[in-house]
C-alpha positions in Angstrom: -30.8 -23.5 -14.6 -28.6 -21.9 -17.3 -29.9 -19.1 -19.5 -30.5 -20.4 -22.9 -28.2 -18.8 -25.6 -25.9 -17.2 -23.0 -22.2 -18.1 -22.9 -21.2 -20.5 -20.2 -19.2 -18.9 -17.5 -17.4 -21.1 -15.0 -16.7 -20.0 -11.5 -14.8 -21.6 -8.6 -11.2 -22.7 -8.0 -8.2 -20.6 -7.4 -8.6 -16.8 -6.9 -6.4 -13.8 -6.9 -5.4 -12.3 -3.6 -4.4 -9.0 -5.2 -1.3 -7.8 -7.1 2.0 -9.8 -7.1 4.2 -9.2 -4.0 7.1 -6.9 -4.6 8.3 -3.3 -4.8 6.7 -0.8 -7.1 7.2 2.8 -8.0 3.8 4.4 -7.8 1.8 7.8 -7.9 -1.2 8.5 -5.9 -3.9 8.9 -8.6 -6.9 9.3 -6.3 -7.3 10.1 -2.5 -10.4 10.1 -0.4 -11.8 9.5 2.9 -14.2 6.6 3.5 -15.4 4.1 6.1 -14.6 0.4 6.6 -17.3 -2.4 7.0 -17.2 -1.6 10.8 -17.9 2.0 10.2 -14.3 3.0 11.2 -13.1 6.1 9.0 -10.2 5.4 6.8 -7.8 7.2 4.2 -8.1 5.5 0.9 -5.3 6.1 -1.7 -5.4 4.7 -5.3 -1.8 3.7 -6.3 -0.9 3.6 -10.0 2.4 2.2 -11.4 4.5 5.1 -12.7 8.1 5.2 -14.1 8.9 1.6 -12.7 11.6 -0.1 -14.7 11.0 -3.4 -13.0 7.3 -3.4 -14.0 7.1 -1.8 -17.4 4.0 -3.8 -18.4 2.1 -2.2 -15.6 3.0 1.4 -16.4 -0.1 3.6 -16.0 -2.2 0.8 -14.5 -3.9 0.8 -11.2 -1.8 -1.3 -8.8 -4.1 -1.4 -5.7 -6.0 0.7 -3.3 -4.4 1.5 0.0 -6.5 1.8 3.2 -5.2 3.4 6.4 -7.6 3.3 9.4 -8.1 6.6 11.3 -9.2 7.4 14.9 -12.8 7.9 15.5 -15.0 9.4 18.3 -15.0 7.0 21.3 -11.5 5.8 21.0 -9.5 6.0 24.1 -6.4 8.2 24.1 -3.9 5.4 23.8 -5.6 4.1 20.7 -5.8 7.5 19.1 -2.0 7.9 19.6 -1.3 4.5 18.2 -3.4 5.0 15.1 -1.9 8.5 14.5 1.6 7.0 14.9 0.9 4.4 12.3 -0.7 7.0 10.0 2.4 9.2 10.5 5.0 6.6 9.8 3.5 4.7 7.0 1.6 7.4 5.1 2.9 10.9 5.9 6.6 10.0 6.3 6.4 7.5 3.4 5.0 10.0 0.9 7.0 12.9 2.4 4.2 15.0 3.7 4.8 17.2 6.6 3.0 15.9 9.9 0.9 18.8 11.4 2.3 20.1 14.7 -1.2 20.8 15.9 -4.3 18.6 15.4 -6.3 19.6 12.3 -8.8 17.9 9.9 -7.2 15.6 7.3 -7.4 16.6 3.8 -6.7 13.5 1.5 -5.9 15.8 -1.5 -2.5 16.6 -0.1 -1.4 13.0 -1.2 -2.7 13.4 -4.8 0.3 13.3 -7.3 2.8 12.1 -4.6 5.2 9.4 -5.9 7.0 6.8 -3.8 8.1 3.2 -3.7 5.6 0.8 -2.0 6.2 -2.9 -0.8 3.3 -5.2 -1.4 3.2 -8.3 0.8 0.9 -10.3 3.0 0.4 -9.3 6.6 0.6 -12.1 9.1 -2.7 -14.1 9.1 -4.0 -12.3 6.0 -4.1 -14.1 2.6 -4.5 -10.7 0.8 -1.6 -8.7 -0.6 -1.5 -5.2 1.0 0.8 -2.2 1.2 3.2 -2.8 4.1 5.8 -0.1 3.6 6.1 3.2 1.7 9.4 5.2 1.2 10.7 7.9 -1.2 13.6 5.7 -2.3 13.8 2.0 -3.0 16.8 1.5 -0.6 14.8 3.1 2.2 12.2 0.3 2.2 12.8 -2.0 5.1 14.7 -5.3 4.6 12.3 -8.2 3.8 11.8 -10.7 6.5 12.6 -14.1 5.2 15.5 -13.0 3.0 19.0 -12.9 4.2 19.6 -9.2 3.9 17.7 -7.9 0.8 17.2 -8.3 -2.8 19.6 -9.8 -5.3 21.3 -7.2 -7.5 21.0 -9.2 -10.6 24.6 -9.0 -11.8 26.3 -11.9 -10.1 23.6 -13.1 -7.9 25.0 -11.6 -4.7 22.8 -10.3 -2.1 22.7 -6.4 -1.6 22.3 -5.3 2.1 19.7 -2.5 2.6 20.1 -2.1 6.4 20.1 1.3 7.8 
């Protein structure tokens, strides 16, 4: 039963799966530690568009929140190494933060104010748009799968190779 006098709001149909796929220049505007729905700890970084000539309408607006799972007590040694490797490659190397030589507690504040380029895409089997790559320079992002060798340069429609 509808509430009398209230505006009619319709729900159902198509939904958003997150921001549009693509490459964005961002700044980390918030960083914290949290837990997932399965109680696994994670690093949460809020990404805001900054100085991106390809997305000027999004300047200063929140793009997405990036979640990176962390090891927890009870994980076997191999799982800990795998998760730390993913954290090092995607987050620390992507934002240019030095990976500590000796184990120490993570401080998410070290990522605040860091700028980088991020690639948003869908992971296999997931319909949501997520951060799949982070790099300091646009040409350091990996070549997109499904495209011949990279983006079109826009001048004459030729494809620009970004292979390393």
